N, C-alpha and C positions, 0 to 999 in steps of 0.2 A: 159684330157681324151684322148689326142693324143699325144703321145711320140715321141721326136725328134730323126731322123736320118742324120748323118753328112758323108758325104763322101770325101775321099781324091781324089783330082782330078789333072790332069794336066795342063796346061796352055790353054789348047784347050776344058776344061771341062769334059774331060774323066776320068772316074774312074779308078785309078790306082788299079788294081785289086791283085796287089802282095802286096800292103801296109798292114803293121800291127802295125802302129805306135799309140801310145795311144792319144785320142782326149778328150780335156777338154771342160765342159760348165761351164759358170758363166754368171751372170746377166748383161747385157749390159747397159740398162735402166729401169728405175723405177718412180712410182708416189710417191716420195719421198725418204726416205732413210731406211736402215736398214733391207730390205728384204733379205731372205735367201733362196738359192737354195738347193735342196738336190735329189739325185738320189741313184737308188739300187747300181748303181757303178758310179764313176765319179773320173778321167777319164775312158773311155772304149777304149780297144784296137780294132782296126778296123780289119775288117775280110773280106778279099776281096777287101778290100780298102773303105768298111763302116763299121762305128762305130753306134751300134743301142742302143739306151738309153732306160731305163725303170726305172718306180718308180719315176719320175721326179714331184717334186712339189715346189710351192713356198710360202713360208710363210711371208707376209708382207702387206703391204697396199693395197687396191683394187684399180686397175687401169689398165693402158696400161703398158706391159713389151716388152723389147727385150732380146733376149740371144746372147751369143757370144761365138764361138767355137774356140779353139784354138789348135796348133800341131805343137809345137816346132817352127821352122823358117818358117813354111808355111803361107801363108798369111790368116789371120783369116776370119771368117765369121760370119755375122750378122743375126738371125733370122727377119723374119716378126714380126711385132707388134702383141701381143695377149693379152686378159683380163683376169686378177684375179679377181674374185668377193669374197665377204664375204663369209666366211665359216660356219662352225656350231656355234651355240652361246657357248662361253667358259666362260665368264667374263662378270662382269658389271663395269662402270666407270663413275666418275662424269664429265660430261661435261659443266656443270654451277654449280659452288662452292657455297654453303651457303653463305649468306652475314652477318651474326650476327645481334644483335640488343640489345635492352632492354629486361629484363625478363618479360615474359607473352605478348611480343607484336611480331607481325608479321616480321619475318627475312627481312632484307632490299632486300636479294637477295634468290630467290628461287630456290632449286637445280634442276637439270636435271641430269636423269641417263640414260645411253646408254647402250644397251644389245649389247657385241660385241664379235667377234670371237678371236682368239689367237692372230692374227696380229693386234688387236686394231680396226677391220672394224665394223661399226656398221651393225647389221643383221637386215636389213630394214624389213624382212618378219616377225620378231618377236613381239608378241603380249602376252607374260608372265607377271606375276604380281611381281612388284619390291618393296620392304619394306625398310622403312628408320628407322633408330633407334638411340640413342645417343651411340656414340661409347665410348668416354671419357669426364671427367667432373669434376670440381673442387670440389668433395665432393661426395655426395649421395643423393637419391631422386628428380632429376632434371625429368622433364617430357617434352617430345616432342609430339606435337599435329599437325595435318595438316589437311586440307580439308578434303582430302581423304588419307588413309595409309592402305594398298598398293595401288599402282596405276598399271594400265594396259597399257604396253609399246605400242605405236602406231608409226609403223614405225619403231620399235625397240628402242622409245625413252620414257622414263617414266617422265612427267613434272610435279612436285609438286606445289601446291599452299596453301597458308595460313599458312604456317610451322611457328612455333613458339616454343621457349623453355621456361619453367617456372622453376627456379632453382636458384641454387646460382651464382653470378657474377664471371666471370672468362672466361677461355679456354674451347672451346668444341671441338668435332669432332664428325662426324656423319658417320654412315656405312650403305652402301645399299646392300642388299642381295635378290637373285632371286634363290630359290631352290638350286639344287647343283652346281650353276655357282659360279666361284671364286669371293667373295665379294669385294667392294671397300670401302675405308676410304677417308672422305673429307680432305680437308686442314683445319686447325684449325680456329675456328671463336671466336670471343669475345662477350659474353653476359654481358651487364651492369644492374645496378639497374634499376628496374621500377619506377612506380609513388609510392608516400607516401601512405602508407595505415594503419599504427599501430606504437606503441611505444615498445620499449623494455629495461628493465633494463640491459645494459651491465657490468655496475658495481653496484652490489648491496650495499645497505647501511648497513655500519658495526656495527651500534649502539655503545653504551657506557653509560657512567654516566649521570643521569639526569641533564640537565641544560649545558652539555659539549659537544663541536662539536667532532662529531666521527671521528675515525683515520681513516677509509675508508669513502670517500665522495662518493654518488651516480652518476653515469651517465647514462644518457638515450639517446638511438639512435633512430633516425628515419627511418624506415624500410618500404621497400615495402612488397609484398604479400608472398615473398620468403624469407624473412629475409635478405635482403641485404641493408646495410646502403645507404640511398639516400645521396650521398656525398655532393649534391648541395644544399641541404635543411636547410633553417636559420630560420625556424619558432621559436616560443616560446614555451618551455616546462614548465607545472607548476607543483610542486610537492604538494600534502596533505598527511595528515594521513589517511589510508583507514580503520585500525582497531586497537584498543586499550584495555588494560585491565581497563576498565572503562569508564571515560568521561572527557572532559576538558582538555585533554593535549593539548600543542601546539607546533608546527612545526616552526622553524625560519631558515632561510640560508643566507648568504652573500648578496645572489641576488635570488629571486623567484618569476617571471619566469625567465628563461633563455634562451637566444637565442641558438640555435644549430649552431656550427662550424663544417663544414665538416658533417653535417648530425648528430653530437652529442652535447647533452647538458651536459656539465661538472657542477655539483654543487658544492659549498666551502660553510665552516663553517656551515653546516646543524647539528641541535641538537634539541630535544625534551624535553619540561620541563612537566613533567606529572608524572603519577604512574608508579612504576617499573614493568616491565613485557615486554609482547611480543608485537610487533608491526609490521604492515606493512605500505607500502608508496603506492600512487597510483600517477601516471604520468597521465597528459593530456594534448592534443595540438589539439583544436580546434574540428574538425569532425573526426580526427583519431581516431582508436581504442586505449583506455587507455591500461595501462601497470600496473600491481599490482607486487610489490615487493617481495622476500621472507621474512619471518618472521624474525625480529632481536630482541635483548633485550636491555632494557633500564634498567639499575640498579640504586640503591639509588646514590645520589649525595654525596656532602660534608655535614657533620653536621651543621644544621643552627638553630634549635629550639628543644624545649621540648613540649610533650604532654601527657596528662593524656589518657591513654589508658584504664584502669580501675580507676573510681573515688571511692573516699574513702567512705565508707558506713555510716560513724558517729555511734553513739549509746550513752551509758549512759558516764556521766564524770567519768575520771579515769578507763575506763574498754576499753580493746583492742578492735576495730572494728571487726564485722565479716566480713566484705568487705575491705580488705588492699589496699592502692592505688599502681598502676603500672603506671610509667611513661618512654616513650619512647623518644629516641633521634632520631630526624628526620632530613630528608633534607627539603630544600625550598619548594618541593611539598607534603611532608608529607609522604614520605616514610621512613620507618626504615632502619636506617645505622645500616645494622646488624654487622659489624666489630668493632663499638665504644665500648671502655670499659672505659668510663670517669665517674667521681664521681657526682650523681645526689643527691642535698640537698633538704628536704622538711623543711617549715616552716609555720607558721600559717599568713594567707595574711589577713583575715577579723574576727573579732569576737564581740559578744555582750558586749562589755566592755572593759575590759583590764586585764591583769594578767594571761591570760590563759596560760598553758604549753603543747607542742607537745613533747611527747616522742615516739621513735621506737626503735625496738632490734637493729636497727643499721640505723645511719643517719651521714653523707651520706650513700649512697649504690653506688657500683661499676656496671655500666652496663654490663649485658652479652648478646651479639649479639644485642646491642644496646637497651636493656630493663634493667631498675631498677626496680626492684620487692621489695617491702617493705613489712614487716612483724611486728606484735607486734604494730602497731602505736595505741596511744590514745591520747586523749585531757584532763587535768584535769582543770575545770574552770565553768565559769557560763554556765547555759543553753541557749540556742539561737542558731541563725543560724551561721555558720564558713565556710570559704574557705582555700585553704592550695595553696601555691606557690612552683614550683620546680623550681629551679636553676641550672646551669652546665656550669661555667667561663663565656664566652663570648656570649654563646649561648641565643637565645631568651627565656624567661622564660615562664612557663605555670601556669595558674591559675585554680585550679579545680572548678567543680559545686560546690554550696552550700550543706552542710548538715548540720544535726540538731544535737545538743548536749544535752540530758536529764539528770534528776535529777539522782544521783548515790542512792544506798541502804541507808535509813534512818533509824536511831537508838534513840529512846526516852530515856532521861536519867531524873532523877531527881536531883535538886539541893541540895535537902535537903531530906534525908530519914530516917524516924523513924519507928524502928521494932514496931508491933502491933497496930499502930495508927489507931483509929477507928474514922470514920466520921459519921456524921449524915446528912441526905439530907439537903441541904439550910444553914449548919452550917459550918464554915470555920474550917480547922484543925488548932489546936495551940499546938505549940511545948511545951513540960513539961506538958500538960493537959491529965489526965488519961480519 
């Protein structure tokens, strides 16, 4: 507010009115370092022995300063001390950095933000609103919450409480803003996984053939509410069938349950024995929220047995049946082995006596897509109950349901026949008697 004037004097303190040397001002002492002095002109040429400065100001820390005036070899002069106070609010700064912590839990150190002038001095009279937000994060979707946000500065300082970050584990920064003031970014902080809340399939089951271990075995992670793996968790995770195409399927693994290591339960040797089709698995761990896998397929396993999928219909002796037998090549769980093309043979398994003969248009029949469809089958033999047996190499054979064989068409014949024989009631015919 008062600009300095420096006079060039003789040894007795008189102004040397004829002097026109240049006089230079500089900061002599300051409450810190880095302050800068600027004037409209510096140096200033003396006029009649006096250098009058204008527009001088100091940008730097608030506090006590002195100036030094120099002019060549003349003895310099030092000003009396004067004060520089904070200027207008220009920026915000983190004076207490956030301390990090676990996801969803209060940060270990709560941030404080000061409203400063261009020289970094706290503008103690400021009471504007400061807002915190996440500046950077290891992914997306993280949320910052505080007891209050924004916070109104008091004495130029906004003190936050109850701040926490819920999101992916990793490195974060916060940003502080206050209207048009230059914003501030915090130093980086680390957020770690919170308490275990749920399970997730990090490697889904791969599926495969019935009764065979899958090429891709499931892995289940124990996670916090934000999906971070709780690396310190060692609890037991259990797998079970969640959905299946029917009923009665069985899941088996090398071990089940499996204890998590580093928060992950890695299963091995898992397989399902059951109907072919679409399945899902469910993972459970005590009171944690369970997880259900994506759907995967179980296909037919190796051929193991035969089955009559269409039973023989039976009928008259020597006549092809209206319902012809169909035999399917199946795995151990009764799934049709659609890739099978082996030869299936039919034979009579049981009959009411002996000597009956089975004939078909073709026998054996080569399976197509695992199914052998017979045609023209009939039995010539005694009437009564029959069963058939289907065989195919070393596969377990199949026996049909019982079916009945009835009498064929009857034709009456006479051993002796005479043209024009006449008979009387009650009198036997006699050959050669008219």
